[in-house]
C-alpha positions as CSV (number, residue, x, y, z in Angstrom):
1,X,44.4,-16.6,65.5
2,X,42.7,-14.7,62.7
3,X,42.8,-16.5,59.4
4,X,46.2,-15.8,57.8
5,X,44.6,-15.9,54.4
6,X,43.0,-12.5,55.3
7,X,45.0,-11.0,58.0
8,X,48.9,-10.4,58.4
9,X,50.2,-11.4,61.7
10,X,52.6,-8.6,63.1
11,X,53.5,-10.4,66.3
12,X,55.0,-11.7,68.5
13,X,55.0,-8.7,70.6
14,X,56.0,-8.5,74.3
15,X,53.3,-7.8,77.0
16,X,55.4,-4.7,78.0
17,X,55.2,-3.3,74.4
18,X,51.4,-4.1,74.2
19,X,50.9,-2.4,77.5
20,X,52.5,0.7,76.2
21,X,50.8,0.7,72.9
22,X,47.4,0.2,74.6
23,X,47.9,2.8,77.3
24,X,47.6,0.2,80.0
25,X,49.8,-0.5,83.1
26,X,51.2,-4.0,83.5
27,X,50.5,-4.9,87.2
28,X,53.4,-7.3,87.4
29,X,56.3,-5.9,85.3
30,X,58.2,-9.2,85.7
31,X,55.7,-10.6,83.1
32,X,56.5,-7.9,80.6
33,X,58.8,-10.4,78.6
34,X,55.9,-12.8,77.7
35,X,55.4,-12.9,73.9
36,X,51.9,-12.4,72.5
37,X,50.9,-13.6,69.0
38,X,47.2,-12.6,68.9
39,X,44.2,-11.0,70.6
40,X,41.1,-13.2,71.2
41,X,38.0,-13.4,73.3
42,X,38.6,-14.8,76.8
43,X,36.8,-17.9,76.2
44,X,39.0,-18.8,73.2
45,X,42.4,-17.6,74.5
46,X,45.6,-19.4,75.1
47,X,49.0,-18.7,76.5
48,X,50.0,-16.6,73.4
49,X,46.9,-14.3,73.5
50,X,45.5,-11.4,75.2
51,X,41.8,-10.5,75.8
52,X,39.8,-7.9,77.7
53,X,37.3,-8.0,80.4
54,X,34.7,-5.2,80.6
55,X,31.2,-6.6,81.4
56,X,30.4,-8.7,84.5
57,X,28.1,-11.0,82.5
58,X,31.3,-12.6,81.3
59,X,32.7,-13.4,84.7
60,X,32.6,-17.1,83.9
61,X,34.8,-16.6,80.9
62,X,37.3,-14.5,82.9
63,X,37.5,-17.2,85.7
64,X,38.3,-20.0,83.2
65,X,40.5,-18.1,80.6
66,X,43.8,-19.4,79.6
67,X,44.8,-15.9,78.2
68,X,48.4,-14.7,78.9
69,X,47.0,-11.3,79.8
70,X,43.8,-9.5,80.1
71,X,42.9,-5.7,79.8
72,X,40.8,-5.0,82.9
73,X,40.0,-2.3,85.3
74,X,41.8,-2.1,88.6
75,X,38.7,-2.8,90.7
76,X,38.0,-6.0,88.9
77,X,41.7,-7.1,88.4
78,X,41.3,-9.6,91.5
79,X,38.8,-11.6,89.5
80,X,41.4,-12.6,86.9
81,X,42.7,-16.2,87.3
82,X,46.3,-16.9,88.5
83,X,48.8,-16.9,85.8
84,X,46.8,-14.3,83.8
85,X,48.7,-10.9,83.6
86,X,46.6,-8.0,84.5
87,X,46.9,-5.0,82.1
88,X,45.3,-2.2,84.1
89,X,43.2,0.4,82.3
90,X,40.1,2.3,82.7
91,X,39.1,1.4,79.1
92,X,39.6,-2.3,78.5
93,X,37.8,-2.5,75.2
94,X,39.7,0.4,73.6
95,X,43.0,-1.0,75.1
96,X,42.0,-4.2,73.4
97,X,41.4,-2.5,70.1
98,X,44.9,-0.8,70.2
99,X,46.6,-4.3,70.9
100,X,44.6,-5.8,68.0
101,X,45.8,-3.1,65.5
102,X,49.4,-3.6,66.7
103,X,49.2,-7.5,66.2
104,X,47.0,-7.8,63.1
105,X,46.5,-6.0,59.8
106,X,44.1,-6.9,57.0
107,X,45.9,-8.0,53.8
108,X,45.3,-5.6,51.0
109,X,45.6,-5.8,47.1
110,X,48.8,-4.1,46.4
111,X,48.4,-0.7,44.5
112,X,51.1,-1.9,41.9
113,X,49.6,-5.3,41.3
114,X,47.6,-6.3,38.2
115,X,43.9,-6.2,38.7
116,X,43.8,-9.9,38.6
117,X,46.6,-10.9,40.9
118,X,49.2,-13.5,39.6
119,X,48.8,-15.5,42.8
120,X,45.0,-15.9,42.4
121,X,43.7,-19.3,41.3
122,X,40.8,-19.5,38.7
123,X,39.6,-22.9,37.6
124,X,38.7,-23.5,34.0
125,X,35.4,-22.0,32.8
126,X,35.3,-18.8,35.1
127,X,34.0,-15.8,33.3
128,X,35.3,-12.4,34.2
129,X,33.5,-9.1,33.5
130,X,35.1,-5.9,32.7
131,X,36.9,-4.0,35.4
132,X,37.0,-7.0,37.8
133,X,39.5,-7.0,40.6
134,X,40.9,-10.3,42.3
135,X,43.3,-10.2,45.1
136,X,46.2,-12.4,45.8
137,X,45.5,-15.9,47.1
138,X,41.8,-15.8,45.9
139,X,40.4,-18.9,44.4
140,X,37.2,-19.2,42.3
141,X,35.8,-22.4,41.2
142,X,34.8,-23.4,37.6
143,X,31.5,-22.3,36.1
144,X,31.4,-19.2,38.2
145,X,30.6,-15.8,36.6
146,X,31.9,-12.6,38.0
147,X,30.0,-9.4,37.0
148,X,31.7,-6.2,35.9
149,X,33.6,-3.9,38.4
150,X,33.3,-6.5,41.1
151,X,36.1,-6.6,43.7
152,X,37.2,-10.0,45.2
153,X,39.6,-9.5,48.0
154,X,42.8,-11.3,48.9
155,X,42.3,-14.8,50.1
156,X,38.5,-15.0,49.3
157,X,37.4,-18.5,48.2
158,X,34.3,-18.8,45.9
159,X,33.0,-22.1,44.8
160,X,31.8,-23.7,41.6
161,X,28.8,-22.5,39.5
162,X,28.3,-19.2,41.5
163,X,26.8,-16.0,40.0
164,X,28.3,-12.9,41.3
165,X,26.7,-9.6,40.0
166,X,28.2,-6.3,39.0
167,X,29.8,-3.9,41.5
168,X,29.9,-6.6,44.3
169,X,32.5,-6.3,47.0
170,X,33.7,-9.6,48.6
171,X,36.4,-9.6,51.3
172,X,37.4,-11.9,54.2
173,X,34.9,-14.7,53.0
174,X,34.5,-18.2,52.2
175,X,31.7,-18.9,49.7
176,X,30.3,-22.3,48.8
177,X,28.9,-23.7,45.4
178,X,25.9,-22.3,43.5
179,X,25.8,-19.1,45.5
180,X,24.1,-16.1,43.8
181,X,25.1,-12.6,44.9
182,X,23.2,-9.7,43.2
183,X,24.7,-6.4,42.2
184,X,26.1,-3.9,44.7
185,X,26.1,-6.4,47.7
186,X,28.9,-6.0,50.2
187,X,30.0,-9.3,51.8
188,X,32.7,-9.4,54.6
189,X,33.2,-5.6,55.4
190,X,34.0,-4.7,58.9
191,X,31.1,-5.0,61.4
192,X,30.0,-2.1,63.6
193,X,32.0,-2.2,66.7
194,X,32.9,0.9,68.7
195,X,35.1,1.2,71.7
196,X,34.6,4.3,74.0
197,X,37.9,6.0,75.0
198,X,39.2,9.3,76.5
199,X,40.5,10.0,72.9
200,X,37.1,9.6,71.3
201,X,35.1,6.7,70.0
202,X,37.3,4.1,68.1
203,X,36.6,1.2,65.7
204,X,37.1,-2.1,67.2
205,X,39.0,-4.4,64.7
206,X,37.0,-7.0,63.0
207,X,39.1,-10.1,62.8
208,X,36.5,-12.8,61.8
209,X,35.1,-14.1,58.5
210,X,31.9,-14.5,56.6
211,X,30.9,-18.1,55.4
212,X,28.2,-18.6,53.1
213,X,27.2,-22.1,52.6
214,X,26.1,-23.8,49.4
215,X,23.0,-22.6,47.4
216,X,22.7,-19.3,49.3
217,X,21.2,-16.4,47.5
218,X,22.2,-12.7,48.6
219,X,20.1,-9.8,47.2
220,X,21.2,-6.5,45.7
221,X,22.7,-4.0,48.0
222,X,22.6,-6.4,51.0
223,X,25.4,-6.0,53.5
224,X,26.8,-9.1,55.4
225,X,29.4,-8.0,57.9
226,X,32.3,-10.3,59.1
227,X,32.7,-11.4,62.4
228,X,34.4,-9.4,65.2
229,X,36.4,-12.5,66.0
230,X,34.4,-15.6,65.1
231,X,32.4,-16.0,61.9
232,X,29.3,-14.7,60.4
233,X,27.6,-17.8,58.9
234,X,24.6,-18.2,56.4
235,X,23.4,-21.7,56.1
236,X,22.6,-23.8,53.1
237,X,19.6,-22.8,50.9
238,X,18.9,-19.5,52.8
239,X,17.5,-16.9,50.7
240,X,18.2,-13.1,51.4
241,X,16.3,-10.3,49.7
242,X,17.5,-6.8,48.6
243,X,18.6,-4.2,51.1
244,X,19.1,-6.6,54.1
245,X,21.6,-6.0,56.8
246,X,23.3,-8.8,58.7
247,X,25.7,-7.7,61.5
248,X,28.9,-9.3,62.8
249,X,28.7,-12.7,64.2
250,X,25.2,-13.6,63.1
251,X,24.6,-17.3,62.6
252,X,21.6,-18.2,60.3
253,X,20.6,-21.8,59.7
254,X,19.4,-23.5,56.7
255,X,16.3,-22.8,54.5
256,X,15.7,-19.3,56.0
257,X,14.1,-16.5,54.2
258,X,14.7,-12.8,54.9
259,X,12.6,-10.2,53.0
260,X,13.9,-6.8,51.9
261,X,15.0,-4.3,54.5
262,X,15.4,-7.0,57.3
263,X,18.0,-6.0,60.0
264,X,19.8,-8.5,62.2
265,X,22.0,-7.0,65.0
266,X,25.3,-8.5,66.1
267,X,25.5,-12.1,67.5
268,X,21.9,-13.1,66.6
269,X,21.4,-16.8,66.3
270,X,18.7,-18.0,63.9
271,X,17.6,-21.6,63.6
272,X,16.5,-23.5,60.4
273,X,13.5,-22.6,58.5
274,X,13.2,-19.2,60.1
275,X,11.2,-16.4,58.1
276,X,11.4,-12.6,58.2
277,X,8.9,-10.2,56.7
278,X,9.9,-7.0,55.1
279,X,11.6,-4.4,57.6
280,X,11.7,-6.9,60.4
281,X,14.4,-6.2,63.0
282,X,16.1,-8.2,65.6
283,X,18.1,-6.9,68.7
284,X,21.6,-8.1,69.5
285,X,22.4,-11.6,71.1
286,X,18.9,-12.9,70.5
287,X,18.0,-16.5,69.4
288,X,15.2,-17.2,66.9
289,X,14.5,-20.9,67.1
290,X,13.8,-23.2,64.3
291,X,10.5,-22.5,62.3
292,X,10.1,-19.1,64.0
293,X,8.4,-16.3,62.0
294,X,8.9,-12.6,62.4
295,X,6.1,-10.5,60.7
296,X,6.8,-7.5,58.4
297,X,7.8,-4.5,60.5
298,X,8.2,-6.3,63.7
299,X,11.0,-5.7,66.2
300,X,12.2,-8.7,68.2
301,X,13.6,-7.8,71.5
302,X,13.4,-11.2,73.0
303,X,14.1,-14.8,72.0
304,X,11.3,-16.4,69.7
305,X,10.5,-20.0,70.6
306,X,10.3,-22.7,67.9
307,X,7.4,-22.5,65.5
308,X,6.0,-19.3,66.7
309,X,4.8,-16.3,64.7
310,X,5.5,-12.8,66.4
311,X,4.6,-9.4,65.1
312,X,4.5,-5.8,66.4
313,X,6.7,-3.4,68.1
314,X,8.1,-4.7,70.4
315,X,7.3,-8.2,68.8
316,X,5.1,-10.6,70.7
317,X,3.1,-13.7,69.8
318,X,0.6,-13.0,67.0
319,X,-2.4,-14.2,68.9
320,X,-1.6,-11.7,71.7
321,X,-0.8,-9.0,69.2
322,X,-4.3,-9.4,67.5
323,X,-6.2,-9.5,70.9
324,X,-4.4,-6.2,71.8
325,X,-5.3,-4.8,68.4
326,X,-8.9,-5.9,68.8
327,X,-9.1,-4.3,72.2
328,X,-7.7,-1.0,71.1
329,X,-10.0,-0.9,68.2
330,X,-13.1,-1.5,70.4
331,X,-11.9,1.1,72.9
332,X,-11.8,3.7,70.0
333,X,-15.1,2.7,68.8
334,X,-16.5,3.1,72.3
335,X,-15.0,6.5,72.6
336,X,-16.5,7.7,69.4
337,X,-19.8,6.5,70.3
338,X,-19.7,8.5,73.5
339,X,-18.5,11.6,71.8
340,X,-21.1,11.3,69.1
341,X,-23.9,11.1,71.3
342,X,-24.6,7.5,71.0
343,X,-23.7,7.1,67.4
344,X,-20.7,5.4,66.0
345,X,-19.2,6.4,62.6
346,X,-21.0,4.3,59.9
347,X,-24.3,4.0,61.9
348,X,-27.4,4.6,59.8
């Protein structure tokens, strides 16, 4: 179930109604009376949730799911376990998105409420800049500074002795002590999830959170997206530069360093002590193990083993990269020598 501090539960809803909302056909109409509270991934489902199956890589999750129902294509319906109602559709992911929108809704700051909601809790010593908005149920620890025009969404928890810059937006997030967030950062916005449907591309609801552990620093204009269902997590003492993009469900360990314009795709796992040079990029669902280093401008398209330094596009171990670079340089020199009648540029 999505965190009720951030998302309003609109259920329970019957399977029959969900099927109609989602544009699916309930294979066994006798199961239409089952009541559903939430959507969830198949591997986290229970008897009150529905999920979807659209990728054969996740057949093990489908086989063992405890979901009450599953949006699934007709040709794969036989793979669903006994007891899981099949909701037949040619677009399972889009159907799941429609069901999620019916069951869950983000909690918003009411338009007619004061800028600092009376249901928010501010410990003694919190300092608030001009134009700050703090939503209902938000909690801010003592000694924390909130810069001008910053927006703290409903339910957000911020620890003690934090420094939040001007024009920062924080939503659907839990933030530890001594966290520094520089101006114009956006924490907890919806991640980039798109479902293809006959009616056009549609956004997938993002129902997870962002968790920033103690002593994290987030640079100016950096974006950290909340999880699609689980959490995006930044480990203790990790330092993030300006203009960094961290996508949904990324988990970063402790004592990591991310230089400016680094981009991490969805569901990347980063170990402890990992370092990223400027403009480094990582493809989705990859693992960078403890102590790995990704050089400036490199693009990782495979997992990086512990302690190794990779560079280049696509990224590979630095020794291999340097050997390849040396070979190319020597080949160019040889070609110049042949074309120059035996002379290489720079020869006397």
